[in-house]
N, C-alpha and C positions, 0 to 999 in steps of 0.2 A: 515799538518802533520809535526811534529818535533820529535827528538829522545825521549824526555821525554814523549810525547803523545803516541808514539809507544810502549814504555814500559808499560804505563798505560793501553793501549789497550790489551797488552798481559796479564796483571793481570786480566782484565775483562774476557778474554777468559778462564783463569784458574778458575776464580770464577764460570763461567757458566758450566765448566766441573763438578764442585762440585754440582751445583744446578740441572743439568740434571741427574746426577747419583742419587742424592737424590730422584728426582721425579720418575725416572725409577724403583728404587728398594725399596724405603721406603714403598710404598703402598703394594707391594708384600710381603716384610718381615713382615709388620704389619698384613697382612692378615693371614700369617702363625703363628704369635705369639699372635695375639689379642684374648682376651677372647670370643668376639663375632664378627661376620663378619663386622657389620657396623662401627666398630672402626678401620678398616684397614688403613684409611688415617690419623689417629691420629698422627703418627710420622711426616708426612708432615705438619699437622696442627701445631705441636709443633715447627717445624723449622720456619714457618712464624710468629707464635705467639711470638717466641723468638726475631724475628726481630722487631716486633711491640713494645715489651717491652723494647728493647734496643735502639730505635731511640733517645729518650731523653738523655740517657746515652752517646751514641756516639756523639751527638751534644755537650754535655758538655766536653767530652774528646777532641774533635777536637778544641774547643775554648781554652782549657787549654794547650794542648800539640801539636796542629797542625795536619795537614793531615798525614804526613808520620808515626809518632809514633803511632797514633791511628790506621791507617791501618795495621801497623806491629802487634799491639796487637790483632787485629781481626784475623790475620792469625795464630798467636800462639794459639788462641782459636780454630780455625778451625782444627789445627793439633791434639790438645788434644781431642776435641769432636769426631773427626773421629775415634780416637783410642778407645774411650769408646763405640762408636757405634759398632765397630768390636767385642769388648768383649761381648757386650749385645747380638749380633747375635750369637756368639759362645755358650753363656750360655742360649740362648733362653729366655732372660729377656725382656719382652715387655716394662715394665715401665722404666727400665734403658735406653732402646733405646729412648723412648720419652723424658726422661730427657736430654740425650746427644744431641738430635736434638734441644731441647729448648735452650740449652746453645750455640749451633752452630749458633743460630739466631743472636748473636752478630756479628759474621763474616758477615752474610748476610746483616745486617744493615750497616756495614762499607762499604761493596762492593757496595751497592746501591748508595753511594755517589761518586763513581768513576766518574760517568757521570758529576757531578757538579764540581769535582776537575779538570776535563779536561778543563773547561772553563778558569781556572786560568793559564793554560799553553799556551794559545794562545791570540792573540789580540781580543778585544771585537767584532769586526765585523765578526769573525769566530766562534762565540759560537755555532751556530746551527750545523756547520760541526764538531766541536770538540765533541759535545755530540754524534753525529751520528757515528763518527769514533770509539770512545771508545766502544759504544754499538755494533759496527760491530765485535769487538773482540769475541762476543758471538758465532760467526761462529765456532771458535775452540771448544767451548762446544758442538755445534750441531754435529760436526764430531767425536770428540774424546769421548764425554760423553757416548752415547749409546753403542759404540763399547767397551769402557772400562768396562761398566757394563756387557756386554755379555762375554768379555774375562775373567773377574775376577769372574764371577758368581760361578764357582766351584773350585776356586783356593784353598780354605780351605774346611774343612770338612762340615761346615754349608753353605748353599747357600747364596751368596752375602756378606759374612763376608770379603772375600778378596777384594771386591770393596771398603769397608770402609778403609782398609789398603792402597789401592792404592790412595785414596783421601788424606791420610796423606802426601804422596809424592808430590801430586799436590799442596797442600798448602805450603809445604816446598819450592818448586820451586818458587811459587808466592812470598813468603817471601824474598827469595834471590833477585828477580827482584825488588820488592818494595823498598828494602834497597838502591837501586841505583838511585831512582827518587827524586831529590830535588824539593820540592814544595815551592811556595812563602809563606811568613808569612801571616797568615790570619789577617784581620783588628781586632785589639783588642785582639790578641792571648796572652794568659797568664793572662788576666784579669778575675776577678771573679764576677764583678758587671754586671748588665743588661746594654746592649748597644742598642741604637735605640728604636724604638717604642715597646709598649707591644705586646706580641705574639697575643693576642686576636684581636688587631687592624689590624695586618697583615693578619690573616686568615679570617677576615670578608670581605676582599676586593672581589668583584664579580669575578675578573679575577683569584684570588687565588683559590676561591671555585671551579670554573669550571676547572682550571688546575688540581686541586687535584681530582676532580670527574673523569676527563678523565683518569688520571693515575690509580686511584683506580678501576674504573669500567673496564677499559681495562685490567688491571692485574687480577682483580677478575674473570671476565668471562673466561679469558685465563687459569687461575689457576684452576678454577672449572672443566673445560673440560680436561685440560692436566693431572691433578692429577688422574682423573677417567679413562683415556684412557687405561692404562695397565690392569686395572681390567675389564673394559668393553670388551676389546679384549679377555681377558682370558675367560670371560663368553660366548663369541662367538666362543670359541675353536680355536682361533688364537694362534700360538706359541709366546714365548717371543721374539724371533728374529724378528717377524713381528712388535711387539710393539716397539722394539728398532728402527726399520726402520722408523716407523711412527713418533716417537719422534725426530729422526735425521732430518727428513724433516721439522718437525714443528719448531725446533730450527733454522734451516737454514732460514725458512720463517720469523722468528723473527728478524734475524740479517743481512742477506744478503742485504735487502733494506737499511740498515744503510749507505751503500756506497753512496746513492743518496738522502736519506730522507732530509738531511740538505739542499741540493741544491733545492729540491722541495719546502721546507718551505720558503727558501729565494726568490724563484721565484713566487710562487702562494699564499703565506701567510700561517700562521699556522692553521687557522680555516678550510680552504678547505681540507688540508691534514688530519686533525683530523676527518672531516666528512667522508672522503674516508675510513679511518680506521673503522669507525662505520659501513659503508656499507659492508665492508669485514667481519665484525663479523656476519652480517645477512647472508652473503653468506656461512659462516661456518655452520650455523644452517641448511641452505638448503641442503648442502652436507650431513650433518650427518643424516638428516631425510630421505634421499633418499635410504639408505641401510646400511648393516652391513659388507660388504666385506672389505678387507684390504684397497683397493683403496678409499673406501668411508671415512674410518678413515683418511687415508693419505691426501686426498683432503681437508677434513674439517679442520684438524690440520694445514695444510700448509697455507690456507687463514687466519685462525685464527692467526697464527704467524705474517703474514704481517699486519693484522689489528691492532694487539697489537703494532707493531713497530710504525705505524703512530700515534696511540693514545698516546703512552708513550713518544716518542720523542717530539711530538707536545705539550703534557702537560708539559714536563720537560723544553722545550723552553719557553712556555708561562709563567711559574711561575717565570722565571728570571726577568720578568718585575715588580714584586710585592714587591721586598725588596731592601733595601740599602746594601752596602757591609758589614757593621758591623752587619747586621741582618741575613746574609745568613745561618749560621749554624743552627739557631733556625727555620727559615722558611723552610729550606730543611729538617730538622728533622720532622717538623710538616707535611709536604707533605708526607714523607715516612711513618709516623705513620698512615696516612689515608690509604696508599697503603697496609701496612702490616696488619692493622686491617681488611680490606676487604678480604685480602688473607687468614687470619686466619678463618674467617667465611666460605669462599668458600671451603677451604681445609677440614674443619671439616664436612661441609654438603656434600661434594663431595662423600665421602665413603658411607654415609648413603643413599644419593639419588641414586647412581648407583647400590647399592646392594638391595634397596627396590623399588624405582620407575622406575629404568632403564635408559638407555642411552637416549632414546627419550624424556622422561620427563625432564631430565636435560637440554637438548638443548632448549626445549620450554621455560623453566624457565628463560633462559638468555635474552629473548626478552624484558622483562619489564625494567631492568636496561638500556639496549641498547636504548629503546625508551625514557626513562627519560633523558639520556645523550644527545640524539639527540635534544630534546626540549631545553636543556640548551645551547647547541652550537648555535642553531637558535636564542635564546634570546641574547646571547653575540654578534652575528653578527649584529643583529638589533641595539643593543646598540652602537656598534662602528660606524655603519653607521650614526646614529643620532648624535653622537659626531663629526663625520667628517663634517656633514652638519652644525653643530653649529659653528665649527671653520672656515668654509668657509664663 
């Protein structure tokens, strides 16, 4: 840990406040404003779809202007889009809300690169810990986000409009912090021509494919269930305060393990930690199928968060083996495009599944991608063992 890494960790925490509040309220605001109930999570879908659409643009901007200026631009977008969301909520304009969250995806796509930027602030041998420490900043989001959503719910005449105004202040604080972090110049920064291998060659590597699958499926399953949780709990007649509590513990589960995930990867290897994350996803389904009390939701979302942590940090660490320094912005953008595309699909289907098929069917549906990822991890482990024997 150093001072620049600590500041970047704070920015990650402020990003997660934004994301947690969006998850907590966008589905409920969408449910109140949408023309039909199954469209309730479209504002959440727009947010992650905006992230998917922006990944290539963010990669180009970072290669052209560097980390800091692009991160600052993302935060300016966050301030403006949160203001439009507040106006949309006040005027009960569903489609304006969706448009604003779509634009806010540019901030989300920028923020997803904080973990990779952290590697540039430490020595190479500490890359696993740097990624873990920055993601640990999400604890701030877990503690502050749900409480901010609850506190600001009725601050203005329309429910949750005040929460969007509060997010403008959160983004402004993050902008001030980001402006004090000097990042190293990226290899080839300012250039306009292609550097390194073609992107297709990079993404066809087996290790890249599995790293992307781990991040995408880990995030996709987590997003599918997390986005539906406030709606599912409302269907079970649980108050919003209970849903906020469940989300708080879920986000703590996502980020508290970050204090030691990097050390675990260093000690046991990345594949065993990713496999453990997969098993925790299965444990989440078991919890969810056991009942519909608040503690069942809390237990399911807590272990889901820890499972996401192991898969996402493991996949983010694994992908750093697949690109040269001059290729990093394109490779990182491609990885996050896979993540955001998966999240877009799960966010959109989340509202439809929970309002038509129910909470139980949603959880059962996650077992197929979990099984496919398990098979991919087993294949990579066998491949590495064979390569090790060949070298010996």
